[in-house]
Structure formats: C-alpha cells, structure tokens
Steps between C-alpha positions, in 0.01 A plus 500: 500500500646840407535795735196687368283194549620466859404859573159438341447215747534738793273758337241226449524377857471854634198569280329179604553574868404869509185485288197463721635677808209695648508843339396710798767767465437821307743745345575761765454263796877491564513159343794347320429688176503833685838414654640411157377831360629705794770473630577226245721192480828516690797383295815341635683834501235651731331711232120506466325462164123562471289267288261695271129459572302230318248595233189671635216294355235746621628737231664254258728634228424459132599161359752665267678632810508149646652363179766771466692445176313176436166460325222440753315284246803268485557513874141396578498205257399167653835341426781346703747713303313833521756776564606616844558867576802561719717784624843433651700761685802512725481613862795730573658639813570866573817495291326351198640149542272208411398308812188317389210454263147633458289258295145583383284287268142442381327225307147370446373156596158378385369379834234662723624674813292265716703206370830671577378568854424132563784399732437125482502508120814714483682274743401196294616664178826649621628323810646206306641687199830323422540452876686169465757645263617809684716608788262789564306484824204672663354392835200637690587634846241480777484766777631247754820443303550874458440562870766247598745693284402828668301632204154651549248383241252778422131421442384453139854450374661195347855387574708252304865398492642536149819387331543660158786401264613770258675391181685212670735747669308640797237369742285748694319372808276641770145563613246629251234712671180550299161665524203548267244767418176394333213690337225390263719565196858470626726276703835635618769272646783686672827340611845579632804318627475560873796648683590254777784511754812330367507263800162353406477174302262693273741787430500632143824404327656455159744220431750489213511178298829409332661201333773315686814342352303208353225719355235433762289794619552575869347764727721763658451689825159669538493879521228731639247623244226767496306645213222314319127561477210600282151399399291306252161650415211324324245733339177388336455637148123463540484853641646650181282582202520262201746264672476124566290436811685179592854636489740673738794732475795375703730781615821425686765724644801426718825653620811288552832594660804357320817488713831548320594141571219349294614533140805724521309818418402367156166535321446125520192486725316785329556338160304194619189685622319533162524127430402411857193725497379386158547134590326552836199655325481212252530235771236681704262489203576133433435408862173693506385318186503179709239627744 
C-alpha cells in the first residue's frame, strides 16, 4: 500500500468515528470551531494560526463562487471522477519562512445529507477500508482511559488516538479531539490534534522513519509535535435553486505544521496534496455507492 493510501485509511477511520456525534454545539458557543477560528491552531514554534470560518449556509454563495476556476456543471456531475476544487497555501512565520500548510478543498457527492449523518452506516462503510493492509491506526478513547492519563474529556466531544504515516518518512501520533455542529441542512465536523503533556502516553509526537544498513525501515526517536486541525463540512444542495436534491457539497479545510526535520525543507509534502485530495474524493464516492 502506498503512502497516500495509508493516509486515506486514517481519514476514513476518522470520518467513520466522528460522523453521528450529537451536534448540540453551535457556532459562537465557545466550541472547538470557535477556538480554531480564534485564537487558532498553535504550531510547534508557539505561533497561532486562525482557521477561516466555514461556509455560512444561511446565506450561501453562488455556485460559481463555490467552483472557483472550475465549471460548476462539471463539478456537480454524478461521477466518481467529477473534479475537485482545491486551494493550497503555505503557512509562514513572521520572517516569511514556510512552517506549514493550509489546505482547502470542495467536491460534490450524490448522497443525501441524512445518509452522511448516519453514524452506523458510515462506520460500516469506512471503518474497514484497507485496514488489514496498512500501518495506520485509529483507536477510540473512552473518558475513563483519558482520565487515567490526566486528561479531562469534555462533554459532546470525541477523542481518538491516531497514528498517521506521511510518505513513508514520518509518523505523527497523538489524540484527535473532535466535535460536531448540526443543522437541518449542514453537518460540520471539527477536529484538532490535542496538545498533551510530553510525559503522557498520549503525547503528540512525530517520529522519523529511516532505512538502516540493510534497507529496512526503522523508527527513530519521537519528538514533540503541535499544529494540526481543521474541519469537514457537509452541506445539502437541496437548499439551492436548480440543484440536485439528493447531493451534498463536501468542504474540507485543515492547517498542518511541518517541522524542518520532516522532508529537509523541500516541497515534497505539498506536491502530494493534490493527488491525495482527488483520490480521497474518488474513494469517498466509491464507498458511498456501496450504501
């Protein structure tokens, strides 16, 4: 299994776990989304980076705005290979040096919002995706386990322990904290890599992976890591005029800190994002066609 496929496994597991969390939090209630917007996500260098607000579906933009440089008619086609809109940008520090990535994407899936909100269905569809052929990992964490580690579990939030391999050279691990916001026409899933004391067994770390003298990949010493989070929003197109009633717009956005030790300051990781996002959208559509 290649590196992009491994990362897709974790995305799938996360999606299957978060969908269906009771959406009792509203924007402005000092929930997780409000904290990501202001003050933002803290990167490993201590800097804070706000996540832009999700689309406001009460006053939705014109479909041409959603499609950007793409054709909306092509983007809304009921096809596994319908195009994906995406915008990739670097996150920079005060001196203008690249320290991370800002990834934003949208695509359409021809499934009603009610189906996407069905947690049992989503778990069935996504929890076993390539699970036997990957070193990716994602484990639910109950409040009792968190409490024993000295971590307070907040009501209406989900916690899971993730291990995410990146391009066979880095493994990021730690607790994913997630929360959802639900309305009649939207479903917003918000997540971040939780900052945990380095002495905890659940501390967020990144681990270099290198080849030894005989060519076998071996893990190096783990190093502290902070700086990952974002959201995935599902929006019913039924509320828009002359649009398919049984389709949804999927909008995702995340920020990711990239330490200097990951890929030697190269453009390697960013160059993989377009392929990863397009393949994730296609696999999402294929999985939903099995419902």
